[in-house]
C-alpha positions in Angstrom: -11.0 -20.1 -13.2 -13.3 -19.6 -10.2 -12.9 -16.8 -7.7 -12.3 -19.4 -5.0 -9.4 -21.0 -6.9 -7.9 -17.6 -7.9 -7.9 -16.5 -4.3 -6.4 -19.7 -3.0 -3.7 -19.7 -5.7 -2.8 -16.1 -5.0 -2.7 -16.8 -1.3 -0.3 -19.7 -1.7 1.9 -17.7 -4.1 1.9 -14.9 -1.6 3.4 -17.2 1.0 5.9 -18.6 -1.5 7.1 -15.2 -2.6 7.5 -13.9 1.0 9.2 -17.1 2.1 11.7 -16.8 -0.7 12.3 -13.1 0.1 12.5 -13.7 3.8 15.0 -16.5 3.4 17.2 -14.4 1.1 17.0 -11.1 2.8 14.9 -11.1 6.0 16.5 -13.8 8.1 20.1 -12.9 7.2 19.3 -9.3 8.2 17.5 -10.2 11.4 20.1 -12.7 12.3 22.8 -10.1 12.0 21.1 -8.0 14.7 20.9 -8.5 18.4 17.6 -10.1 19.5 16.0 -6.9 20.8 16.8 -5.0 17.6 15.3 -7.8 15.5 12.2 -8.0 17.6 11.9 -4.3 17.5 12.0 -4.3 13.7 9.2 -6.9 13.6 7.1 -5.0 16.2 7.4 -2.0 13.9 6.0 -3.9 11.0 3.1 -5.2 13.1 2.4 -1.8 14.6 0.6 -1.0 11.4 -2.0 -3.7 11.9 -4.5 -1.1 13.0 -5.1 -0.9 9.3 -7.2 -4.1 9.6 -10.0 -1.9 10.8 -10.6 -1.1 7.1 -12.5 -4.4 6.9 -15.3 -2.5 8.6 -15.5 0.5 6.3 -18.5 0.4 3.9 -17.4 1.5 0.5 -13.9 0.1 0.9 -15.2 -3.4 1.2 -18.3 -4.7 -0.5 -21.6 -4.9 1.3 -21.7 -8.7 1.1 -18.3 -9.2 2.8 -19.1 -11.8 5.4 -19.4 -10.0 8.7 -18.3 -13.2 10.5 -14.9 -12.7 8.9 -14.7 -8.9 8.8 -15.4 -8.1 12.5 -13.1 -10.6 14.0 -10.3 -9.8 11.5 -10.6 -6.1 12.1 -10.5 -6.2 15.8 -7.8 -8.9 16.0 -5.6 -6.8 13.8 -6.3 -3.7 15.9 -5.4 -5.5 19.1 -2.2 -6.9 17.6 -1.2 -3.4 16.3 -1.8 -1.8 19.7 0.3 -4.5 21.5 3.1 -4.1 18.9 3.0 -0.3 19.6 3.2 -0.9 23.3 6.2 -3.1 22.7 7.9 -0.3 20.8 7.1 2.2 23.5 8.6 0.0 26.2 11.8 -1.2 24.4 14.0 0.4 27.1 12.2 -1.5 29.8 13.2 -5.0 28.8 10.8 -7.1 30.9 7.8 -5.0 29.6 9.2 -5.1 26.0 9.5 -8.9 26.2 6.0 -9.2 27.6 4.5 -7.1 24.9 6.5 -8.9 22.1 5.2 -12.2 23.3 1.7 -10.7 23.6 1.5 -9.2 20.1 2.9 -12.3 18.5 0.5 -14.7 20.3 -2.4 -12.4 19.7 -1.4 -11.8 16.1 -0.8 -15.4 15.3 -4.1 -16.5 16.9 -5.8 -13.7 15.0 -4.5 -14.9 11.6 -5.2 -18.6 12.2 -8.7 -17.6 13.4 -9.1 -15.4 10.4 -8.3 -18.3 8.1 -10.9 -20.4 10.0 -13.5 -17.7 9.7 -12.7 -17.1 6.1 -13.4 -20.8 5.3 -16.5 -20.9 7.5 -18.0 -17.9 5.9 -17.1 -18.7 2.3 -14.8 -15.8 1.9 -12.8 -17.3 -1.0 -16.0 -17.6 -3.0 -16.8 -13.9 -2.2 -13.2 -12.6 -2.4 -14.4 -9.7 -4.7 -16.2 -8.3 -1.7 -12.8 -7.5 -0.2 -12.6 -4.6 -2.7 -9.6 -2.5 -2.1 -8.6 -4.7 0.9 -8.0 -7.7 -1.4 -4.2 -7.2 -1.1 -4.3 -7.6 2.6 -4.8 -11.4 2.7 -2.8 -12.0 -0.5 0.3 -9.8 0.1 0.3 -8.6 3.7 -1.0 -11.6 5.8 1.7 -14.0 4.5 4.4 -11.6 5.6 2.8 -11.1 9.0 2.5 -14.9 9.6 6.1 -15.5 8.5 7.4 -12.7 10.9 5.3 -14.1 13.8 7.1 -17.5 13.3 10.5 -15.7 13.0 9.8 -13.8 16.2 9.0 -17.0 18.1 12.1 -18.5 16.6 14.2 -15.6 17.9 12.5 -15.7 21.3 13.0 -19.5 21.7 16.6 -19.9 20.4 19.3 -19.9 23.0 21.1 -16.6 23.6 24.4 -16.3 21.8 27.3 -15.8 24.2 29.9 -13.2 23.4 33.4 -14.8 23.0 
């Protein structure tokens, strides 16, 4: 099986596994919380996206990792992580918290979609071995991030529950 096919199969299976997990455990757990607590939990997960800067570290990734993918992915993740941390720091100031939650989710989702575009444009699936130690990021971590962005928007857009 080619590197490209292996990468794509693993990516699809990463989404499937996280969707099954999120449906069974994530959404029931998040739905049991108030909206702020659920969004805070997701901001906590995304606050670790500074880790995406690893795509720029020689020796961790291969020298032939397409720069058109690595640079955009690294800084998009970094920006999302900083915005998520700002959301966490402002959780007691609800208007600021809400603004940063929307900002990190918009930035993060645009980053991931753009990363997919850049990955295709630069031929990343064919050179997936150049990801080196970071290979797990797009296969395991990115599907969870995308799913939680969608869940965050779902939480933000659903009508508030009135207390009976």
